[in-house]
C-alpha positions as CSV (number, residue, x, y, z in Angstrom):
1,M,-19.5,1.2,-11.3
2,K,-17.0,3.9,-12.1
3,Q,-17.5,5.5,-8.7
4,L,-16.9,2.1,-7.1
5,V,-13.6,1.8,-8.9
6,I,-12.5,5.3,-7.9
7,A,-13.4,4.6,-4.2
8,E,-11.7,1.3,-4.3
9,R,-8.5,2.7,-5.7
10,F,-8.6,5.7,-3.3
11,F,-8.8,3.4,-0.3
12,L,-6.1,1.1,-1.7
13,A,-3.8,4.1,-2.2
14,I,-4.5,5.3,1.3
15,H,-3.8,1.8,2.7
16,V,-0.4,1.7,1.0
17,I,0.5,5.3,1.9
18,S,-0.5,4.8,5.5
19,T,1.6,1.6,5.7
20,L,4.6,3.5,4.3
21,F,4.1,6.3,6.8
22,G,3.9,3.8,9.6
23,L,7.2,2.3,8.5
24,A,8.8,5.7,8.4
25,G,7.5,6.6,11.8
26,L,8.5,3.3,13.5
27,L,11.9,2.9,11.8
28,I,13.1,6.5,11.2
29,V,11.4,9.0,13.4
30,L,11.0,7.2,16.7
31,P,14.6,6.1,16.9
32,N,15.7,9.7,16.2
33,P,13.8,11.9,18.7
34,Q,15.6,15.0,17.5
35,I,13.5,14.8,14.3
36,I,10.3,15.2,16.4
37,A,11.8,17.9,18.5
38,N,12.6,20.0,15.4
39,L,9.1,19.7,14.1
40,P,6.7,22.7,14.5
41,S,3.9,22.2,17.1
42,F,1.5,21.2,14.3
43,G,3.9,18.6,13.1
44,Q,4.5,17.2,16.6
45,A,0.7,17.0,17.1
46,A,0.3,15.3,13.7
47,F,3.0,12.8,14.5
48,G,1.4,12.0,17.9
49,W,-1.9,11.4,16.2
50,S,-0.4,9.2,13.5
51,M,1.4,7.1,16.1
52,A,-1.8,6.7,18.1
53,G,-4.1,6.0,15.2
54,G,-1.9,4.9,12.4
55,G,-2.2,1.2,13.2
56,V,-6.0,1.5,13.1
57,A,-6.0,3.5,9.9
58,Y,-4.0,1.2,7.7
59,I,-6.1,-1.8,8.7
60,V,-9.4,0.0,8.3
61,F,-8.4,1.4,4.9
62,G,-7.2,-2.1,3.8
63,A,-10.5,-3.7,4.8
64,I,-12.6,-1.0,3.0
65,A,-10.5,-1.3,-0.2
66,V,-10.9,-5.1,-0.2
67,A,-14.6,-5.0,0.6
68,L,-15.3,-2.5,-2.2
69,Y,-13.2,-4.7,-4.6
70,A,-15.1,-7.8,-3.6
71,Y,-18.4,-6.1,-4.0
72,R,-17.5,-4.8,-7.4
73,T,-16.0,-8.1,-8.8
74,L,-17.9,-10.8,-6.9
75,G,-21.2,-9.2,-5.8
76,W,-22.8,-8.5,-2.5
77,W,-23.7,-12.1,-1.7
78,A,-20.1,-13.5,-2.1
79,T,-18.7,-10.5,-0.2
80,A,-21.1,-10.9,2.7
81,T,-20.8,-14.7,2.9
82,F,-17.0,-14.4,3.2
83,M,-16.8,-11.3,5.3
84,I,-19.2,-12.3,8.1
85,P,-17.7,-15.7,8.8
86,A,-14.2,-14.3,8.6
87,V,-14.9,-11.4,11.0
88,F,-16.9,-13.4,13.6
89,L,-15.0,-16.7,13.6
90,S,-11.6,-14.9,13.7
91,L,-12.9,-12.7,16.5
92,G,-14.1,-15.8,18.4
93,S,-10.7,-17.4,17.9
94,E,-8.9,-14.3,19.1
95,L,-11.1,-13.9,22.2
96,L,-10.5,-17.6,23.0
97,G,-6.8,-17.2,22.5
98,T,-6.4,-14.1,24.7
99,S,-8.6,-15.7,27.4
100,T,-7.2,-19.2,27.5
101,G,-4.1,-19.4,25.4
102,F,-5.8,-21.7,22.8
103,P,-5.2,-21.9,19.9
104,F,-2.3,-19.3,19.6
105,G,-0.5,-19.5,22.9
106,H,-0.7,-17.1,25.8
107,Y,-0.6,-13.5,24.6
108,Q,-2.2,-10.1,25.0
109,Y,-2.8,-7.1,22.9
110,L,-1.2,-3.8,23.9
111,S,-2.3,-0.3,22.7
112,G,-2.1,1.1,19.2
113,L,-4.7,-1.0,17.3
114,G,-7.9,0.6,18.5
115,Y,-10.8,-0.2,20.9
116,K,-10.6,-3.7,22.4
117,I,-13.7,-5.9,22.2
118,G,-14.3,-7.3,25.6
119,G,-11.2,-5.5,26.7
120,L,-9.1,-8.2,24.9
121,V,-9.1,-7.9,21.1
122,P,-8.8,-4.7,19.1
123,F,-11.7,-4.3,16.7
124,T,-9.2,-4.0,13.8
125,I,-7.9,-7.6,14.2
126,P,-10.9,-9.4,12.8
127,L,-10.9,-6.8,9.9
128,S,-7.3,-7.8,9.1
129,W,-8.3,-11.5,9.1
130,F,-11.0,-10.7,6.6
131,Y,-9.2,-8.6,4.1
132,M,-6.0,-10.7,4.2
133,G,-7.9,-13.9,4.2
134,L,-10.0,-13.0,1.2
135,T,-6.9,-11.8,-0.6
136,C,-5.1,-15.1,0.0
137,Y,-8.2,-17.2,-0.9
138,L,-8.8,-15.4,-4.2
139,L,-5.2,-15.7,-5.3
140,A,-5.0,-19.4,-4.3
141,R,-8.4,-20.1,-6.0
142,A,-7.4,-18.4,-9.2
143,G,-3.9,-20.0,-9.2
144,L,-5.4,-23.5,-8.8
145,K,-8.1,-22.8,-11.4
146,V,-11.0,-23.5,-9.0
147,I,-14.4,-22.9,-10.6
148,V,-17.9,-24.2,-10.2
149,G,-17.8,-27.9,-10.9
150,S,-14.1,-28.4,-10.0
151,S,-13.1,-31.5,-8.1
152,W,-13.3,-31.5,-4.3
153,F,-9.5,-32.1,-4.3
154,R,-8.9,-28.8,-6.1
155,H,-11.3,-26.9,-3.7
156,W,-9.5,-28.3,-0.6
157,A,-6.1,-27.6,-2.2
158,A,-7.1,-24.0,-2.7
159,L,-8.2,-23.8,1.0
160,A,-5.0,-25.3,2.2
161,M,-2.8,-23.1,0.1
162,A,-4.8,-20.0,1.1
163,A,-4.3,-20.9,4.8
164,I,-0.5,-21.3,4.1
165,L,-0.3,-17.9,2.4
166,L,-2.0,-16.3,5.4
167,T,0.3,-18.1,7.9
168,A,3.3,-17.1,5.8
169,W,2.4,-13.5,6.3
170,D,2.4,-14.1,10.1
171,L,6.0,-15.3,9.9
172,V,7.0,-11.7,9.4
173,L,4.1,-10.0,11.2
174,D,4.4,-11.6,14.6
175,P,8.1,-10.8,15.1
176,A,7.5,-7.2,13.9
177,M,4.5,-6.6,16.2
178,S,5.6,-8.5,19.3
179,Q,9.4,-8.2,19.4
180,A,10.4,-4.9,17.8
181,P,11.0,-1.9,20.0
182,V,7.4,-0.7,19.5
183,K,5.1,-3.6,20.4
184,F,1.4,-4.1,19.5
185,W,1.0,-7.4,21.3
186,E,3.2,-9.7,23.3
187,F,3.5,-13.4,24.1
188,Q,3.4,-14.3,27.8
189,E,5.5,-17.4,27.3
190,V,8.8,-18.1,25.7
191,G,8.1,-19.2,22.1
192,E,10.1,-22.0,20.5
193,F,10.0,-20.5,17.0
194,F,11.8,-17.1,17.1
195,G,9.7,-16.1,20.1
196,M,6.5,-17.5,18.8
197,P,5.0,-20.8,20.1
198,Y,4.6,-23.4,17.4
199,R,0.9,-23.6,18.2
200,N,0.6,-20.0,17.2
201,L,1.3,-21.0,13.6
202,L,-1.1,-23.9,13.9
203,G,-3.7,-21.6,15.4
204,W,-3.3,-19.3,12.4
205,M,-3.7,-22.1,9.9
206,G,-6.6,-23.6,11.8
207,T,-8.5,-20.2,12.1
208,A,-7.9,-19.4,8.5
209,A,-9.0,-22.8,7.3
210,L,-12.1,-22.6,9.4
211,F,-13.5,-19.3,8.1
212,M,-12.3,-19.9,4.6
213,S,-14.1,-23.3,4.5
214,V,-17.3,-21.7,5.6
215,G,-16.9,-19.0,2.8
216,A,-16.0,-21.7,0.2
217,F,-19.1,-23.8,1.2
218,L,-21.4,-20.7,0.7
219,W,-19.6,-20.0,-2.6
220,R,-20.0,-23.5,-3.9
221,R,-22.4,-22.4,-6.6
222,V,-21.0,-18.9,-7.2
223,P,-19.1,-18.7,-10.5
224,V,-15.9,-16.7,-9.6
225,V,-14.0,-15.8,-12.8
226,L,-11.2,-13.3,-12.2
227,S,-8.5,-12.3,-14.6
228,R,-4.8,-11.4,-13.8
229,H,-5.8,-7.7,-14.1
230,Q,-8.6,-8.2,-11.6
231,L,-6.3,-9.9,-9.2
232,T,-3.8,-7.0,-9.1
233,L,-5.5,-5.5,-6.0
234,P,-5.2,-8.7,-4.0
235,L,-1.6,-9.0,-5.1
236,I,-0.8,-5.4,-4.0
237,V,-2.6,-5.8,-0.7
238,Y,-0.6,-9.0,0.1
239,L,2.7,-7.5,-0.9
240,T,2.1,-4.3,1.0
241,N,1.3,-6.1,4.2
242,F,4.3,-8.5,3.7
243,I,6.6,-5.5,3.2
244,F,5.4,-3.8,6.4
245,G,6.1,-6.8,8.6
246,A,9.3,-7.9,6.8
247,T,10.9,-4.5,6.8
248,I,10.3,-4.0,10.6
249,T,11.6,-7.5,11.2
250,V,14.8,-7.1,9.1
251,V,15.6,-3.6,10.3
252,S,14.7,-3.8,14.0
253,L,15.6,-7.4,14.9
254,D,18.8,-9.4,14.6
255,A,20.1,-11.5,11.7
256,R,18.5,-14.7,13.1
257,F,15.1,-13.4,11.9
258,L,16.2,-13.5,8.3
259,F,15.1,-17.2,8.4
260,P,11.4,-16.6,9.1
261,V,11.5,-13.7,6.5
262,S,13.0,-16.2,4.0
263,L,10.3,-18.7,4.8
264,S,7.6,-16.1,4.3
265,V,9.0,-15.2,0.9
266,G,9.1,-18.9,-0.1
267,L,5.7,-19.9,1.3
268,G,3.9,-16.6,0.6
269,V,5.4,-14.0,-1.7
270,I,6.6,-16.4,-4.5
271,P,3.3,-18.4,-4.6
272,V,1.1,-15.3,-4.8
273,F,3.2,-14.1,-7.7
274,V,2.8,-17.5,-9.4
275,F,-0.9,-17.6,-8.7
276,W,-1.4,-14.1,-10.0
277,W,0.6,-14.7,-13.2
278,S,-1.2,-18.0,-13.9
279,A,-4.5,-16.3,-14.1
280,K,-5.8,-15.3,-17.6
281,P,-4.4,-11.9,-18.4
282,T,-7.7,-10.4,-19.4
283,L,-11.4,-11.0,-18.8
284,A,-12.8,-14.4,-19.8
285,T,-14.4,-14.6,-23.2
286,V,-18.2,-14.8,-23.6
287,E,-17.8,-18.5,-24.4
288,D,-15.8,-19.1,-21.2
289,L,-18.5,-17.4,-19.2
290,Q,-21.3,-19.2,-20.8
291,N,-19.5,-22.5,-20.2
292,T,-19.1,-21.5,-16.5
293,Q,-22.8,-20.6,-16.3
294,A,-23.8,-23.9,-17.8
295,S,-21.8,-25.8,-15.1
296,V,-23.8,-24.2,-12.3
297,D,-26.5,-26.6,-11.1
298,L,-29.2,-24.1,-10.3
299,P,-32.8,-23.6,-11.4
300,R,-32.7,-21.4,-14.5
301,S,-34.4,-18.5,-12.6
302,E,-31.4,-18.4,-10.2
303,V,-28.6,-18.7,-12.8
304,P,-26.9,-15.4,-14.0
305,R,-28.0,-15.2,-17.6
306,T,-25.4,-12.9,-19.2
307,P,-21.6,-12.7,-19.1
308,A,-21.9,-9.3,-17.4
309,E,-24.1,-10.8,-14.6
310,I,-21.6,-13.7,-14.1
311,L,-18.7,-11.2,-13.8
312,A,-20.8,-9.2,-11.3
313,K,-21.1,-12.2,-9.1
């Protein structure tokens, strides 16, 4: 377990560092070519590599960090049953979108995000749907106190809130990636909402709700009990990715884009802080865990029998 924690923290740190390096490269180095010209040959080669592979690296490191975290705190079953639907359903939605314009509008991916599946969608895109989707869902689920035996209303409320959190991130991500000087994708139509078609936002919410609903259904008998301390990694991941998109949007685009950034703060950043803070500050007590276990309607042979086993789920 200790080795898992070390690996998880290492990849989280690399995810954050690579995001900051990406911001520095896009906002400081590229607009000032004399900085590159004054670098030694090794530095120029390193910068060229970072610009070519930096977008891939920060997504891959984020996905690894969240996958390790999920395995450690939730167990392999919960991790796999969220990751597989998230990756494959989001990939299907992206392939459909880049081929037909539904559900996101007509758009295409440019270079910078890695090998394109079917020549259309970079392999990193479904990974980002997975790690940000799980981050949003865990925070929403914890904030709304969703446990085994909760009402269906609470489960659906958590799914809706998680989809909103993920779409709130897109409010800063899409302008940063499609309208800043260095583009990673572009819309092939004039968008009504700051360059984005309104249906792009609906596509984000629909795709998120779809794969999260599948994951939630498969988790319906999994007792997920996470403390505020355990939710710190999802909080850091969400804020890191928000800061990346928001910083590029605010620095590179005009003052009009302060509106979607403000919406992203109101619909995403503030709620994730509230959800994180509303979780119990420490691990649940043995009594809490035993009560959670008792609420799981499974044959006794299938029920986790100790608090440690419940926490491992």
